[in-house]
C-alpha positions in Angstrom: 0.0 0.0 0.0 1.4 3.4 -1.0 2.3 5.7 1.9 0.7 9.2 2.1 2.6 12.2 0.8 1.4 15.5 2.2 0.1 18.1 -0.2 2.0 21.0 1.4 5.1 20.1 -0.7 3.1 20.5 -3.9 4.3 24.1 -4.4 6.1 25.6 -7.3 9.9 25.4 -7.2 12.1 28.4 -6.5 13.1 28.6 -10.2 16.1 30.8 -9.7 17.7 27.8 -7.7 16.9 25.5 -10.6 18.6 28.0 -13.0 21.6 28.1 -10.7 21.8 24.3 -10.6 21.7 24.1 -14.4 24.4 26.8 -14.6 26.6 25.1 -12.1 26.2 21.8 -14.0 27.4 23.4 -17.1 30.3 25.0 -15.2 31.2 21.6 -13.9 31.5 20.3 -17.5 33.9 23.1 -18.2 31.7 25.8 -19.7 32.5 29.4 -18.9 29.4 30.5 -17.0 28.5 34.0 -15.8 25.9 34.3 -13.1 23.2 36.9 -13.4 20.5 34.6 -12.1 21.0 34.6 -8.3 20.7 37.5 -5.9 23.9 36.8 -4.1 26.8 39.3 -3.6 29.9 38.4 -5.4 31.9 39.4 -2.3 32.8 37.6 0.9 31.8 38.7 4.4 33.8 41.7 5.6 37.2 40.9 7.1 36.1 41.9 10.7 33.2 39.4 10.5 35.6 36.6 9.4 38.0 37.6 12.3 35.2 37.5 14.8 34.1 34.0 13.6 37.7 32.7 14.0 37.9 34.1 17.5 34.5 32.6 18.4 35.6 29.2 17.1 38.7 29.4 19.4 37.0 30.7 22.5 33.2 30.0 22.5 31.3 26.8 23.1 29.1 27.5 20.0 26.1 26.0 21.7 22.5 27.0 21.7 21.5 30.6 22.4 18.2 32.1 23.5 15.6 31.6 20.9 15.6 35.4 20.2 19.4 35.4 19.8 22.4 36.5 21.8 21.7 39.8 23.7 24.8 41.5 22.3 23.6 41.2 18.7 20.0 42.3 19.6 21.4 45.3 21.4 23.6 46.1 18.4 20.6 45.8 16.1 18.7 48.2 18.3 21.5 50.7 18.1 21.5 50.3 14.3 17.9 51.4 14.1 18.8 54.5 16.1 22.0 55.3 14.2 20.8 54.6 10.6 17.1 55.6 10.7 16.9 57.7 13.9 14.3 55.2 15.0 14.3 53.9 18.6 13.6 50.1 18.8 13.7 48.3 22.1 16.1 45.3 21.8 13.4 43.2 23.5 11.4 43.5 20.3 14.2 42.1 18.1 14.3 38.4 17.3 17.4 37.1 15.5 16.4 34.4 13.0 17.8 31.7 10.7 18.0 34.0 7.7 15.1 36.0 6.5 13.5 32.7 5.4 13.1 31.7 9.1 11.6 35.1 9.8 9.1 34.7 7.0 7.9 31.3 8.2 7.5 32.5 11.8 5.9 35.7 10.9 3.3 34.0 8.7 2.6 31.4 11.4 2.2 34.1 14.1 -0.4 36.3 12.4 -2.2 34.2 9.7 -4.4 31.1 10.0 -5.2 28.6 7.2 -7.6 30.2 4.8 -6.6 33.8 5.6 -6.0 36.0 2.5 -2.7 37.8 2.1 -1.8 40.1 -0.7 1.5 40.7 -2.4 2.8 42.3 -5.5 3.1 40.4 -8.7 6.0 40.5 -9.7 7.4 39.7 -6.2 9.7 37.4 -4.4 8.4 33.8 -5.1 9.2 32.4 -1.6 6.5 34.6 -0.1 3.9 33.0 -2.3 5.2 29.5 -2.0 5.6 29.5 1.8 2.1 30.9 2.2 0.7 28.2 0.0 2.5 25.5 2.0 0.8 26.9 5.1 -2.7 26.8 3.4 -2.9 30.6 3.4 -4.6 32.1 0.4 -2.3 34.3 -1.8 -3.9 37.3 -3.5 -1.7 38.5 -6.3 -1.6 42.2 -7.0 -0.7 42.8 -10.7 1.5 45.9 -10.6 3.6 47.6 -13.3 5.5 50.8 -14.2 2.4 52.9 -13.5 2.9 52.3 -9.7 6.6 51.7 -9.8 5.8 47.9 -9.5 4.6 48.6 -5.9 1.2 48.1 -4.2 -0.9 51.3 -3.5 -4.2 51.9 -1.8 -5.7 52.1 -5.3 -4.4 48.7 -6.2 -5.7 47.2 -3.0 -9.1 48.8 -3.6 -9.4 46.6 -6.7 -9.2 43.4 -4.6 -12.5 41.6 -4.2 -13.2 40.5 -0.6 -11.4 41.2 2.6 -7.6 40.9 3.2 -5.9 39.8 6.4 -2.3 40.7 5.4 -0.1 42.6 2.9 3.6 41.8 2.2 5.6 44.7 0.9 9.3 45.0 -0.1 11.2 48.2 -0.6 13.6 47.9 -2.4 11.9 45.0 -4.0 12.9 41.8 -5.6 12.8 41.4 -8.7 12.3 45.1 -9.8 14.5 47.0 -7.4 11.9 49.6 -6.9 11.1 51.5 -3.7 8.0 52.9 -1.9 8.3 56.6 -1.2 7.8 58.0 2.3 4.4 59.5 1.5 3.2 56.4 -0.3 4.4 54.3 2.6 2.3 56.4 5.0 -0.7 56.1 2.8 -0.3 52.3 2.7 0.0 52.1 6.5 -3.1 54.3 7.0 -5.1 52.2 4.5 -4.2 48.9 6.1 -4.7 50.1 9.7 -8.2 51.3 8.9 -9.1 47.9 7.5 -7.3 45.6 10.0 -4.7 44.4 7.4 -1.4 43.3 9.0 1.7 44.5 7.1 4.9 42.5 6.8 7.7 44.7 5.6 10.6 43.0 3.9 13.6 45.4 4.3 16.5 43.1 3.4 17.8 45.3 0.6 18.1 48.4 2.9 21.6 49.8 2.5 21.7 49.0 -1.2 20.0 52.0 -2.8 20.9 54.5 -5.5 20.2 58.2 -5.0 18.1 58.0 -1.9 17.9 55.9 1.3 15.2 53.5 2.1 13.1 54.3 5.2 11.8 51.6 7.6 8.1 51.2 8.0 8.7 51.6 11.7 8.7 55.3 11.1 4.9 55.0 10.5 3.8 52.1 12.7 4.8 49.7 15.4 2.2 47.2 14.3 4.0 45.9 11.2 6.4 43.0 11.3 9.8 44.1 9.9 12.1 41.5 8.4 15.8 42.0 7.5 18.8 40.0 6.9 22.6 39.9 6.9 22.6 38.3 3.4 22.5 41.3 1.1 24.0 44.6 2.3 26.3 42.7 4.8 27.3 40.1 2.2 26.7 37.1 4.4 24.3 34.9 2.4 25.6 31.5 3.5 25.8 32.5 7.2 21.9 32.2 7.3 21.4 35.1 9.7 18.4 37.5 9.8 16.2 39.3 12.2 12.6 40.5 12.9 11.3 43.5 14.7 8.2 42.2 16.4 5.1 44.1 17.7 4.8 43.8 21.5 1.6 41.8 21.3 3.3 39.1 19.2 6.5 38.6 21.2 5.5 35.4 23.1 3.9 33.6 20.2 7.0 34.4 18.0 9.3 33.2 20.8 7.4 29.9 21.1 7.5 29.4 17.4 11.2 30.1 17.2 11.9 27.7 20.2 10.1 24.8 18.6 10.9 25.3 14.9 14.6 26.4 15.1 15.7 26.3 18.8 18.0 29.2 18.1 19.7 30.9 15.2 23.3 29.8 14.2 25.5 30.8 17.1 28.7 31.2 15.1 26.9 33.5 12.7 25.4 35.6 15.5 28.8 36.1 17.2 30.4 37.1 13.9 27.5 39.2 12.8 28.0 41.7 15.7 31.2 42.8 13.9 29.3 43.5 10.7 28.1 46.9 12.0 31.7 48.1 12.2 32.3 47.5 8.5 30.4 50.5 6.9 33.3 51.7 4.7 33.9 48.2 3.2 30.2 47.5 2.8 29.5 50.9 1.2 32.3 50.1 -1.2 30.4 47.0 -2.2 27.3 49.1 -2.9 29.4 51.5 -5.0 30.4 48.5 -7.1 26.8 47.5 -7.5 26.0 51.1 -8.7 28.8 50.8 -11.3 27.3 47.5 -12.5 23.8 49.0 -12.6 25.0 51.9 -14.7 26.8 49.6 -17.1 23.8 47.4 -17.6 21.4 50.3 -18.0 23.7 51.4 -20.8 24.4 48.0 -22.4 21.3 45.9 -22.0 19.2 48.1 -24.4 21.9 47.4 -27.1 21.1 43.7 -26.6 17.4 44.2 -27.1 16.5 44.5 -23.4 15.3 48.1 -23.4 12.2 47.9 -21.2 13.7 47.9 -17.8 12.3 48.6 -14.2 13.6 51.6 -12.4 16.1 50.0 -10.1 16.1 52.4 -7.1 17.8 49.8 -4.9 18.8 46.1 -4.6 20.8 44.6 -7.4 18.3 43.6 -10.0 16.9 44.8 -13.4 13.5 43.5 -14.4 13.1 43.4 -18.2 10.0 43.2 -20.4 10.9 40.8 -23.2 7.5 40.4 -24.8 9.0 41.6 -28.1 11.4 38.7 -27.9 9.3 35.8 -26.5 6.2 34.7 -24.6 8.2 31.9 -23.0 10.7 33.4 -20.7 11.9 30.0 -19.4 12.8 28.9 -23.0 14.5 32.3 -23.6 16.6 31.9 -20.4 17.5 28.3 -21.4 18.7 29.5 -24.8 20.7 32.4 -23.4 22.5 30.0 -21.0 23.1 27.5 -23.8 24.3 30.0 -26.4 26.1 32.6 -24.3 26.9 31.0 -20.9 25.0 33.8 -19.1 22.5 32.6 -16.5 19.4 34.7 -16.3 16.2 34.1 -14.3 12.8 33.8 -16.1 10.1 36.2 -14.9 7.7 33.3 -14.3 9.5 32.8 -11.0 8.2 36.2 -9.8 4.9 36.6 -11.6 2.9 33.4 -12.3 0.5 35.2 -14.7 2.6 37.6 -16.7 6.2 36.4 -16.0 6.4 34.4 -19.3 7.2 37.8 -20.9 9.8 39.1 -18.4 13.3 38.2 -17.1 15.4 39.3 -14.2 19.1 40.3 -14.3 21.1 40.3 -11.1 24.1 42.6 -11.1 25.5 41.5 -7.7 28.5 39.9 -9.2 32.0 41.2 -9.9 32.2 44.1 -12.3 34.3 42.3 -14.8 31.7 39.5 -15.0 28.9 42.0 -15.6 30.9 43.7 -18.3 31.6 40.3 -20.0 28.0 39.2 -19.6 26.7 42.4 -21.2 29.2 42.0 -24.1 28.0 38.4 -24.7 24.3 39.4 -24.6 24.9 42.3 -27.1 26.8 39.9 -29.4 24.0 37.3 -29.1 20.9 39.5 -29.6 22.0 43.0 -30.4 21.3 42.7 -34.1 18.2 40.6 -33.9 15.8 42.4 -31.6 
């Protein structure tokens, strides 16, 4: 007799990881591969973080910590909110997590029940949608485009039929790199508060912006859940370290969930992460390199036929409308990889309805790789589009 398999795993794959696997397989066969598919800095953790990790290995037990994380890191995060945003945050409201992914799981479990309805922008980060589906929470896609800078607005929410229990926002966003302005953020907060809609604000690309800084939603409300990570600005993807700022009313439920699901975040990463806040010059240098990559691609990608691009206010992505080239973005990305060695992510990963006509380019890699990738794409498609 066949054994039961739960339906919760019947969710779409995270396609960018499939693309990365295919690219790595080609690289293992000896192909010269350039990675523009994955949102991962092409830089290591800053030197003081590595030094702190080595010291911890020599001197610390590296055992369990409190479920909310080591006090020193939570206090340093609290200071970061005061120093960077001018926003006081009690360290008691900060929960350190196993990457932002752990924070998403716990935040969804703490405020939504099965059958609740949660809205998010399409295009948007696919793991939001897929985690919600695995938890039997109904996903309400919000089709957005250049007219709202690819971000939700009260007008967009007004077009939703039925009540909403939650809204997930990201500023800067993945895959478009767009941001929500301060006045627009205030309008969203007011709209949601008046209707009992819980906001979860993904702020993991804060620090990586071009021309203006990102503001935390905590400027407007203490009722939102804020999620951030050491992966992007701090260049610590594989360290699996993130954090949440939790409303007072949710602290105990979040703590119980963290205790049972994760016990505690990775201890070595926590002890090393404290040093990350002393690395501003090095990290801002990384951002300056992203800006150079961004400017290069904004100049060169149109020559390769990718001339309908999102306004990348932050993060390290350009989202391209390729409807003049294909209505099958997965096939287009397979052909680009096979024929140029450049790995690109199909938009279907970010927008199930319209993503067959879009692709995402990540410019987080080394500058020389981005320049070579642009050259190959221009050679491949420059005369055909």
